[in-house]
C-alpha positions in Angstrom: 54.9 -24.7 -18.0 51.7 -23.1 -16.8 52.7 -23.4 -13.1 56.2 -22.1 -13.6 56.9 -18.7 -12.0 59.9 -16.5 -11.8 60.8 -13.2 -10.3 61.9 -10.9 -13.1 62.4 -7.2 -13.3 59.3 -5.2 -14.5 59.5 -3.1 -17.6 60.0 0.7 -17.3 58.4 2.7 -15.8 57.0 0.1 -13.4 60.5 -0.9 -12.4 60.9 2.4 -10.6 58.3 1.4 -8.0 58.7 -2.4 -8.2 62.3 -3.5 -8.7 61.3 -7.2 -9.0 58.1 -8.7 -10.4 55.7 -10.4 -8.0 55.5 -14.2 -7.9 53.7 -15.5 -10.9 54.4 -12.6 -13.2 55.5 -13.5 -16.7 56.3 -10.5 -19.0 55.3 -10.5 -22.6 58.0 -11.5 -25.1 59.7 -8.6 -26.8 59.0 -8.3 -30.5 61.9 -9.2 -32.6 62.6 -9.5 -36.3 63.0 -13.3 -35.9 59.8 -13.7 -34.0 57.2 -15.8 -35.9 54.4 -13.5 -34.6 56.0 -10.3 -35.9 54.5 -9.0 -39.2 56.5 -9.7 -42.3 58.6 -6.8 -43.5 57.1 -4.9 -46.4 58.8 -5.2 -49.8 60.8 -2.3 -51.2 58.7 0.2 -53.0 58.5 0.0 -56.8 59.3 2.8 -59.2 55.6 3.6 -59.6 55.1 3.8 -55.9 58.1 6.1 -55.5 56.6 8.4 -58.2 53.3 8.4 -56.5 54.9 9.3 -53.2 56.9 12.1 -54.9 53.6 13.5 -56.4 51.9 13.4 -53.0 54.8 15.3 -51.4 54.6 17.9 -54.2 50.9 18.3 -53.7 51.5 18.7 -50.0 54.1 21.4 -50.6 51.7 23.2 -52.9 49.0 23.1 -50.4 51.3 24.4 -47.7 52.4 27.2 -49.9 48.7 28.1 -50.7 47.8 28.2 -47.0 49.6 31.4 -46.1 50.3 32.1 -42.4 47.6 34.2 -40.8 48.5 37.4 -39.1 49.6 37.1 -35.6 46.5 36.8 -33.4 46.0 39.3 -30.7 46.8 37.8 -27.3 43.8 37.3 -25.1 45.3 39.2 -22.2 47.1 42.5 -22.6 48.8 44.6 -20.1 47.3 48.0 -19.3 50.3 49.7 -20.9 50.0 47.7 -24.1 46.3 48.4 -24.4 47.0 52.1 -23.9 49.7 52.2 -26.5 47.4 50.5 -29.0 44.5 52.9 -28.4 46.9 55.8 -28.7 48.3 54.4 -32.0 44.8 53.9 -33.5 43.8 57.4 -32.4 46.9 59.0 -33.9 46.2 57.3 -37.2 42.6 58.4 -37.3 43.7 62.0 -36.5 46.2 61.9 -39.3 43.7 60.6 -41.8 41.1 63.1 -40.7 43.6 66.0 -40.9 44.6 64.9 -44.4 41.0 64.9 -45.5 40.3 68.3 -43.9 43.5 69.8 -45.5 42.7 68.4 -48.9 39.1 69.7 -48.6 40.4 73.1 -47.8 42.5 73.1 -51.0 39.4 72.2 -53.0 37.4 75.0 -51.3 40.1 77.5 -52.0 40.1 76.5 -55.7 36.3 76.7 -55.9 36.3 80.2 -54.3 39.1 81.3 -56.6 37.4 80.2 -59.9 37.0 83.1 -62.3 33.5 84.1 -63.3 32.0 83.3 -66.6 32.4 86.1 -69.2 28.8 85.9 -70.4 25.7 84.0 -69.6 26.5 83.3 -65.9 23.0 84.1 -64.8 19.9 82.6 -66.4 16.5 84.0 -66.8 15.3 82.5 -63.5 18.4 83.5 -61.6 20.0 80.0 -61.7 23.7 80.5 -62.2 26.5 78.0 -62.7 26.7 75.6 -59.7 28.4 72.2 -59.0 26.2 69.4 -60.4 24.9 66.9 -57.8 23.1 64.5 -60.0 22.8 63.3 -63.6 19.8 65.6 -64.0 21.8 68.6 -63.0 24.5 67.6 -65.5 21.8 67.5 -68.3 20.5 71.0 -67.4 23.9 72.6 -67.0 26.0 70.7 -69.5 26.1 73.6 -72.0 27.0 76.1 -69.2 29.8 73.8 -67.9 31.2 73.2 -71.4 31.2 76.9 -72.1 32.9 77.7 -68.8 35.6 75.0 -69.4 36.4 76.5 -72.8 36.7 79.9 -71.3 38.8 78.8 -68.3 40.6 75.5 -69.2 43.4 75.6 -66.6 41.3 76.4 -63.5 38.8 73.9 -64.6 41.4 71.2 -65.1 43.1 72.0 -61.8 39.9 71.8 -59.8 38.7 68.6 -61.5 42.0 66.9 -60.9 42.1 67.8 -57.2 38.5 66.8 -56.7 38.8 63.5 -58.6 41.9 62.4 -56.7 40.3 63.3 -53.4 37.3 61.2 -54.2 39.4 58.3 -55.4 41.9 58.4 -52.5 39.3 58.3 -49.8 37.0 55.8 -51.6 34.1 58.3 -51.8 31.3 57.2 -54.1 30.7 59.2 -57.3 33.1 57.8 -60.0 30.3 57.6 -62.6 29.3 61.3 -62.0 32.9 62.4 -62.3 33.5 60.5 -65.6 30.3 61.9 -67.1 31.4 65.4 -65.9 34.8 64.9 -67.6 33.0 64.1 -70.8 31.2 67.4 -70.6 34.2 69.5 -69.6 36.9 68.0 -71.8 34.9 66.5 -74.8 36.6 68.8 -77.3 40.1 68.2 -75.9 42.0 65.1 -76.9 43.2 64.4 -73.4 39.9 63.8 -71.8 39.8 59.9 -71.7 43.5 59.5 -71.0 43.2 62.0 -68.2 40.4 60.2 -66.3 42.1 56.8 -66.8 45.3 58.2 -65.4 43.6 59.9 -62.5 41.7 56.7 -61.7 44.9 54.7 -61.5 46.8 57.5 -59.6 43.9 58.0 -57.1 43.6 54.3 -56.5 47.4 54.1 -55.8 47.0 56.9 -53.3 44.2 54.9 -51.6 46.6 51.9 -51.7 49.3 53.9 -49.8 46.8 55.4 -47.4 45.6 51.9 -46.4 49.2 50.6 -46.1 50.2 53.5 -43.8 47.2 54.1 -41.6 44.5 51.4 -42.0 46.3 48.1 -41.6 44.7 47.5 -38.1 41.2 47.7 -39.7 41.7 46.2 -43.1 43.4 43.0 -41.9 40.4 42.1 -39.7 38.1 41.7 -42.7 37.1 38.1 -43.2 37.4 38.3 -47.0 41.0 39.3 -47.1 42.3 35.7 -46.4 40.4 34.4 -49.4 41.7 37.2 -51.5 45.2 36.5 -50.3 44.9 32.9 -51.4 43.7 33.8 -54.8 46.5 36.3 -55.3 49.2 33.7 -54.3 47.7 31.1 -56.6 47.8 33.6 -59.6 51.3 34.6 -58.6 52.5 31.0 -58.7 50.8 30.4 -62.1 52.4 33.6 -63.5 49.1 35.3 -64.3 48.8 37.8 -61.5 48.9 41.0 -63.6 46.3 40.0 -66.1 44.1 38.6 -63.3 44.2 42.0 -61.7 43.3 43.6 -65.0 40.3 41.2 -65.4 39.1 42.2 -61.9 39.1 45.8 -62.9 37.3 45.1 -66.2 34.6 43.1 -64.4 32.0 45.7 -63.4 30.9 44.1 -60.1 34.4 44.0 -58.6 34.5 46.3 -55.5 37.2 48.7 -56.5 37.4 50.1 -52.9 38.2 46.7 -51.5 40.9 46.1 -54.1 42.4 49.5 -53.3 42.5 49.0 -49.6 43.3 45.3 -49.4 46.0 45.1 -52.1 49.0 46.3 -49.9 48.3 43.5 -47.4 48.4 40.7 -50.0 51.8 41.7 -51.4 50.6 43.2 -54.7 53.4 45.3 -56.0 52.6 49.0 -56.7 53.6 48.8 -60.4 51.3 45.8 -61.0 48.6 47.6 -59.1 48.9 50.9 -61.0 49.2 49.5 -64.5 46.4 46.9 -64.0 44.1 49.7 -62.7 45.0 51.9 -65.6 44.3 49.3 -68.3 41.4 47.6 -66.6 39.4 50.8 -66.0 39.6 52.1 -69.6 36.4 50.3 -70.9 34.4 51.5 -67.9 35.7 55.0 -68.1 35.1 55.2 -71.9 31.4 54.2 -71.6 30.8 56.9 -69.0 33.0 59.5 -70.6 31.0 59.2 -73.8 27.7 59.4 -72.0 27.8 63.2 -72.5 26.5 62.5 -76.0 23.3 61.1 -74.5 22.9 64.3 -72.4 23.1 66.4 -75.5 
């Protein structure tokens, strides 16, 4: 049987080039279900194995839902027209944000210039009048003057403080602690002081949310931490604890509020969740700084 040779067709794709096999070629036998060399068929899965497979599929689906699709990557090669359009779009957004800041600053300056003068005690013995505090030490020195002025002119003081606080919060400008202490000095005798700064904090953060969503998406979505933040948000959303998780982030003193404000619109946090969680979560922090005016006294 060893010397036996036949001329048989070669298997595809060799049959394209060699219609018949050369002398002495013997093809390998095709595997069949009745071949003694074929592996035995596996027994049907048991109920426990089916349950395990179902659990594995569920875990795989959960993992797939956790790994959200990344933003579309920028193509490596762009046409000259596409590059020009992108540069113009970024420039237009920067101009709009800058114009908004300048316009808002002009409103603040107009309010400062239009403030009424104090009725008495505007000038001190050394010629130091009422000026805007720039540090905690300035607040300590001028706290009595500021409190007196607020009592004499409550509406202009409230209007200027509201405009300035929202400006600082919208554009993520440092100084939240200073503003909260200042609110304690200006509005300590009024019942609306603490609710006011809590509401302004939430409202200004929402303005920052909208500003980021409208103008800063090209910059914010390039941050490396946003994908991790996105995954945490989706996990909390699936578990049903997104709102209270956001509240806990605001209560925790080391959470970067500016990052939460700018990144939240790009991880699908609804505005009602964002506003209410900021309002509730910032109350303890605002209360501690609002009552710091007692220390200044």
